[in-house]
N, C-alpha and C positions, 0 to 999 in steps of 0.2 A: 504494500500500500504506500503510495506517495504521500509524504507528510505535507501539510499545508504551507510550511515555510522551510527554507533550507536549513540543515544543520550547520553548525559553525565549529570548526576545530582550529583553535588558536595556539600556536606553538611559539614560545619565546625563550631565548637564551639569555644568560646574564653576562654582561661585559664582553660581548662578541663584536669585533670590528666587522664592517661591511666586507672587507677584502680578505678575511680569513676563511673563505669558502671557495670551493671549486667553481660554482656557477657565477661567482663574481671575479673570476680571473686568477685565483691563487693556484699555482702549479705545484706547491709543496704539500699542502694538506689534502687528505683524501676525504671527500664528502659525497659519496655516490648517492645516498638516499636523499639528502637535501638537494642535490643536483636533479634527482628524479622529480622531486616536488616542484622545483623551479621550472622544469619542462612543462609547458602548457600553462604556466602562470604568468601573470603580469609582474615583472621585476622592476622595482623602482631604484634607479641608480643614484638618485639625489634625495634620499629619505633622511631626515634629520630629527633629532630628539627635541623635545621642548625644554629639556634640562638634562645634562649629561651625568646625572646622579640617580641612584636606584629609586628611592622613595618618591621624589618629585616627579620623575618621568613616568613611573608606573601609575601614579595618581592621575597624571595627564592622559595616559592611555585609557584609564577607566572613565574619566569625566569628560574628555574632550576639551579641557580647559587648561590654561597655562598656570604654572605653580603660583605666580603672584596673585592669582584669582582663587584657585581652589584651596590655597592656604598651606599646603605641604611644600614649603619653599626649599627645605633641605631635609636631609636625613635627620630623624629624631622628632619629627612632627607627625603624629598619626593623622591619617585622613579622616575627616568627619564621617562617622559610620552611617549618618543619615543623609549624606550627600547623594545627589542623583548620579547614577552610573549607568552605562549602557548595558551592563550585565543585569542590573535590577530591572531595566526597561524590558529586556528580553524575557526575564522571568515572569514579569507581569503580563507579557503577551503570550504566555503559554509555553515558553521554553523550559526544558529541564536543564538547570545550570550546575556545573561542577568545576572544581579546580584541583589540579594535582601539581604539587611542587612549591616553589617559592612564590609568595605573594608580596610580602613586605609593604603592606598597607598600614601596619602598626609597628611600633618599635620592637626590636628583637632582644633588647636588654643590655646593649653595650653602652658603657659610660664614656664621657669625654676623657681624652688623655689629660693628665694633670696640667700640662702647659696650655692646653686648649681651654680648660675651665678658668685658669688664671687669666688668659687673654680675654675671655668673655667678661669676666668680672671687672677687668680694667677698662674695657671699651664699651660695654653695654650691660651694666650690672643688673638692670631690671629684667633682662631677657630670661633669667632663671629664677624669677621671683616665685617663691613657693606659694604665695597667696593666690596667684593666678591658677596654679594647678589645683589647689584646694577648692576654688570656686567652680572649676569645671567638673571636678569629682562630685561635688554636691549637686550639680545640675544633672549629670548623667548617671551617677551611681558609681561606686567603686568597681574597678576591674574593667571598665568599658574599653580601655586601651591596652589590655593585657593578653589579648587572644594570641598574639604571636611572640609572647615573651618566652624565651628559651627555657628559663628556669621553671616556669609553670608547667611546661611540657615534660621536663625531666622528672617531676614528681609523680607523674602518672598520665595515662592517656586522657587528652582533653577533647571533649565533644564540642565541636564548633557550633555557633548559632545557626539556626535554620535560614537566616537571611544575613549572610556576612558580605556586605557590600554588593548583594545581589546573588551571591553563590549560595545554593541550597545545600551543597555538600562540598567538603574540602578535605583533601589528603595533603597535609602541610609538611614542607621542609623549611626549617628556619636557619638561615645562614648560608655559608658557601663551603666549598672544598669537601674534604673527606670526613669531616666530623661535625656536621650541622646538627640541628635539633628538630623538634616537632614530631609528627607521627612517624617519620622515617625511623627514629630511634627505636620505637617499639616494634616496628616491622623487622628491623635488623636483629634485634634481640630474639625475635621469634624464629630467626634463622640461625641462632646460635652464635651471633656475633655481638660482642660488647663494644659499642662505638667509643666509649670512654677509655677503654683499654687499648684498642687497636687503632683508633683514629688520632689524627693530629701529627704535628711535626716531631714530637718526642718519640712517638712510636714508629715513625716512618723510616725509610731507608734511602741511601744515596742522596742525602741532603746536600744542598749547595751551601758551602761555607760562607758565612757572613750575611746571608739573606734567608730567613726561615720560610720563605714562600714557595720554594721549589724542592720537592722530594717525591719519592714513591710511597704511596700509602700502603699501610698494612691491612686496610679494609679489603676483604676479598671482593672480586668482581660481582659475585652473585648477591652481595649485600651493599653494593655501592649506591649512593644517592641517585645517580643517573639511571641505574638499573631499576631502582624503586620507581622513579618517575615513569620510565618506559613501561614497566609492568602494570602499574596501577592505571595508567592512561589507557592501555590496551583493554584492561578489564572494564573500565568505565565505558569505553566505546561499545563493547559487547553488550553491556547492561542497557545502555541508552538506546541502542539500535533495536532492542526487543520491544521497546515501548512505542506508543502511538504519537507521543509529543516530539517535536523537534528538539535537538539538544545543542547546548553550547558547552564546550569543554575547553578550559584554559589549561594548557600544559606548559609548565614553567620550570626549565632546567636551572639549577643553581650554578652549573658550569657554563662556560669555562672561566668564570671569575676566579681570581686567586684566593687561596693558595693553589698553585699549579701542582696538584698531587694525584696523578693518574694511578690506577691500580697496576699491578705488575704486568698484566697482559698488554697494557697500552703505554707503558713507561719507556719502552725502548724501540718503539716503532719508528722514531725519527732520530737521526744522529745529529747532536748539537753542532758538530763541526761542519755539517753540510747545510745548515740553515743559513741562508743569505742574509747579510746585514741590509737593512732598508736604506734607500736613498736618504741622504740627509742625516745619517746617524752621527756624523762628525761635523754638522753644519756650523757655520759662523753665526753665533747668537748675539753679535754686538748690537744689532738693532732690535733685539727682543726685549720685553719688559724685564725689570730688575729681578723679579722673583725667578724667572726662567734662567737668567744669567747666573743667579746664585746657585740654583740646582746644578747647572752644568759645571760650575767650579768645584762642586762637591761630588763629582761623578763617582758612582759605585757605592755611595752611602745611602742606604734606605732611610726613609723618614721613621721617626719613632712610632707614628701611626701607620700601620701596615697598609692602609688604603690610600695614602697620599702619593701624589706624583713625585718621582725623583729621577735623576739621570743615571741610567744603567751603563755598566761597562760591557764589553763584548761577551765575556763569559756569562754574565748574568742574563743578558738578552738571549743568547743562543740556548742556554739551558732552559730558560723559561719558555721560549718559543717551542722547543722540542716537546716539553711536557704539556704545554697548552694544546699543541696539535694532537697529542694523544688523547686529551680530554675531548677535543672537538670530534675526533673520530669515534670515540665512545658514544658521545651524544648522537652523532649521526647514525650509529647502529641502532640506538634506541628509537630515533625518529623513524627509521625503517620498520622497526617492530610496530610502531603506532600506525604507520601508513598501511602496513599489511593487515593489521586488525580492522582498519576502516574498510579496506577492500574486501576482506573476508565477511564483513558484516552486511555487505550488499548496499551500503549507504554512500559509497564514494561519489557516485554521480549526483547525489543530492546534498553534498556537503561543500561549504566554503572552507578553504584551508588558508590560514595566514601563518607566515613565519617571519619573525623579526627578532630584535634584541632590544634590551632596555637602554643600552648605551655602548660605546666602544671602549677602547683601551689604547693608550699611546703606543705600546708595544714596539719600542725602538725608534719609531718615527721621531725625527728631530732629537734623537738621543735620549728620549724620555720614556718613562714607564708608568703604567696605571692611569689614574685620572685625578680630577679636581684642579681648579684654578688655571686650566688651559682649555681653549676651545678649538684646537686644531681638528680637522675633519676626522682624524684617527679616533677621536673620542665622540664627536657629535654626529657623525654619519653612521647609519646602521643599515643592516640588510633588511629588505622588505620584499616579500613575494606573496602574491595573493592569487589563489586559484579559485574559480567559482564555476558552478554548474553551467554547462553549455559550451565551455571552451574546449578546444582540442587538447590533446595530451602530448603533442610532439613538437611544439614550437614555443620558444620563450618570447614573450612580448616585452621589450625593454622600453622604459620611459625615463627621460631626463627631466621630467617635471619636478619642481621643488615641492616636497610634501613633508608633513610633520607627524610625529607620533600622535599629536592631538587630533589629527584627521581620521584616525582609525575608528574612534567611537561613532561619529556620524556616518562613516562609510558602512560599518556593519549594520547599524540600524537601518540605513537606506537599503542595503542589499536584502535585509530580512523583512523589509516593508513594515517596520515598527516605528511608531511616531517618536521623533526626537524630543528631548526635554529642553526646557528653557535654560539658557546659559551656556550651551555648547558653543565653543569658539572655533573649533576645527572645521574643516571643509570636507564634504564627501568626495571621495576619490572616484565615485561612480562614473563621472564623465570621462575620466582617464581610462577606466576599465572597459567601458563600452565603446570607446573610440570617438565619442562625440566632441572631445576637446583634447588638446595637446598640453594644456597647462591650466592650473586652477589658481595659482598665486604668483605674484611677481617677486616675493621675498618671504623668507621664513625667519622667525624670531627664536632665539635660544637664550634662556635665562639661567643664571646660577647665583644663588645667595648662600653664604656660609657665615656663621657667627664667629668663626675663628679663621686663622690664615696660616701662612708659612713665611719664612724669612724673605724679606724684600717686598711684601705686599701687605699693606695695612689692613687690620681687621676693624669691623666686620667687612666682608667682601660682597660687593654687588657687581656682577658682570652681566653685560647684555651684548649679544652678538646678533648681527643680521647677515644673512647669506642671500645673494642674488645671483643671477646668471653671470654677472661680471666679476663678483668678488665677495670678500668677507671683511667685515669690520667688527672689532671687539673693543668695547670700552670698559675700563675698570673704574667705576664711580667711586670717588674718594681717593683715587690714586692716579698718578700721571700717565700710566701706561695706556697706549692705544696701539692697536694692530690693524693694518690694512693689507690685504693680499689681493693681487690682481689675478683672478683665475683664468683670464684670457691668455696669460703668458706664464703663469706660475701655479699650475694645478696642485703642486705638492706643498704649497705654502712655505717656501723656503726663504722668501725675501719680504720682510716687513717694509712696506713703502709708505707708512704713515708719515706725513710731513714732507714727503718728497714732492717738489714742485711739479714733476712730470706726472704725478698721480693725484694732483689736486682735484681734478674734475671727478675722478673715480671716488675719492674720499668724500667729496661733497654729496655725490649721489647716494653713497652708502649711509652717510649721516642722516640724510632726508628719509631714506628707507627705514632706518632704525627708528626715527621719530614716529613715522607713520605706523609701524608695526607695534611699537609700545603703546601708542594711543589706541590702536584697534583692540588690544586685549585688556583695556580698562574694564573693571567689573560693571555689569549692567543689572545687578541684583542689589537690593530687592526690587520687585516690580512696583510701579505706581498703582495706587488703588483709586485715584481720582485725578482730575485735572489740577486741582489745587486744594 
C-alpha cells in the first residue's frame, strides 16, 4: 500500500568536511555506499552551515532559523523544548518520528575549562548568573534540560519523553568517539562490553604522543557506537515500514568527530605516510587575523580544550587523517546497512533520503585542525545530497546554488506537503530539486558566538560571515580582524585581501551583502495581535 506522504530518512555525520567523501572528489577515502546514495541524488556543492558548531547548527537544522533567533547561539544553551521544529510538524501531520544517535539539542554535561570560566567572569560576568537558571527551572520544572546529560544516563536506562523536540522515540548517543554515553552504553553492556573499561584514550592502543585525540580503540567493532547507530536504524526502518503511517527517521552518527579512534579492523586501512598534505598546509598567514597567526606560531601544540582549533604538524595531521578515514569508512559501511534495510523493506521508492553533516573540520587546511573561531570553507561547507521519489538512480544532479542548513526544514516540509510554521527563515530547496530554478539566494549568512576565546582574539566572540558567488567576508565584532577572499581567483582561500585597494569593490559588495543578510534574519516573533 502506498503511504499518503513520502517517508523521510535523514542521515547526518558529525564534523565531516564536504570533501572527505568519494562523491565529492576525495580519491583517498573509500565511501562506496555514500557514493551509491549520491547517485541519483541532487548534490549541493555550495551547502553551508548556519553556524559551524554542533548545538547551534543542529538547532538551525531543526527550526529553520539562525542561532541568533532560535537562541542556541553556542554550545551549552539547550534548545527551547517547546520551540517549533519541522520534526514536530511532521509528527502532527501523521508521521511516525524517531531518532537514532547523537542529537545534542541539550547539554551533555561538560563544564567550561577553568580558563574559559575565568574569561567569562572577566568579560561578561552576568552570563553565568545562577539567578537566571533558577528562574527558568521554576518556570519549566527541574530536569527539563537534562535529557541528554551523560551522567543521568550512566545511572540507568533513561526513557525519553514521548515528544522530544518532535521525536516520538529516541535511541540516544551522547558525545563522540569510542566512549560516549546514552542508550548506547546499555546496549554495549548487553553485548558484554564495558565502555568505561575499554573505551577512551587510556584504554586505547597506538596512541599519538602529545595529542590524546588519535588512537585505536579497544571497543570491539560489534559494540562500536557507529555499529549501534547502523543496527538500530536498520531495525527502526523495518519496524516503521510495517506500519501504515509514513515515517521520519533521523540517523545521526557521532563520527567522524574527534577523538579519531577507529576500532582495530579500521585503524590500519590507511597508511599515514601516504596521506597527502593539503594545499596551503604551510601557507603564509601574515595577512591572517592575530589569533590565527598565534596558533601557527605554536604549531603542534593542542589547545587545553580538546575541541579548539590549533595548528597541526605533519605527523599529527597524517595520523589523524588516516584514523578519520577509517572512521568514515566504518560509517559508510553502516550507511550501506541502512540503505539495504530500506531497500529490503520495499519502501525505497517512497522515501526521501538526505545526507549531510552538522559542520566541517579544518583538517590540515591552512595548517589548522578542528574548529571554532575560523570560518574557512573547510569548517563551514558541508556535504549535502538529497534523493527523492521519482528521480532516476544512475545520475548525480550537481548544483552550485548557495544553500544553508536552515533551508532543510522548509525543504522537507515542502516535499512532505506539510504546512510550514511561523518563523522559518530558511528557503525551500524544492525549486532547485525540480529544476524550476538554478538559484534561491544571492548570499548565505554564517554566525558564530562564543562566550570565551583563544589567544589573540578578545572575548566574548561574535563572528559573522557572508558567502556569495564572488567571495567570502568575515568580521570579528569587537576585534580588528577582517577577512576577504576572492573566490573568483582564490577558491582555496589562501590570500586575505581585506584592505587591498584592488579588492575594494569586492569588499564593499560583500559588506553590503553581510548587512542585508543580518537584517533578513532579525526575529519576527512574537506576532502582532492588532494594528495598535
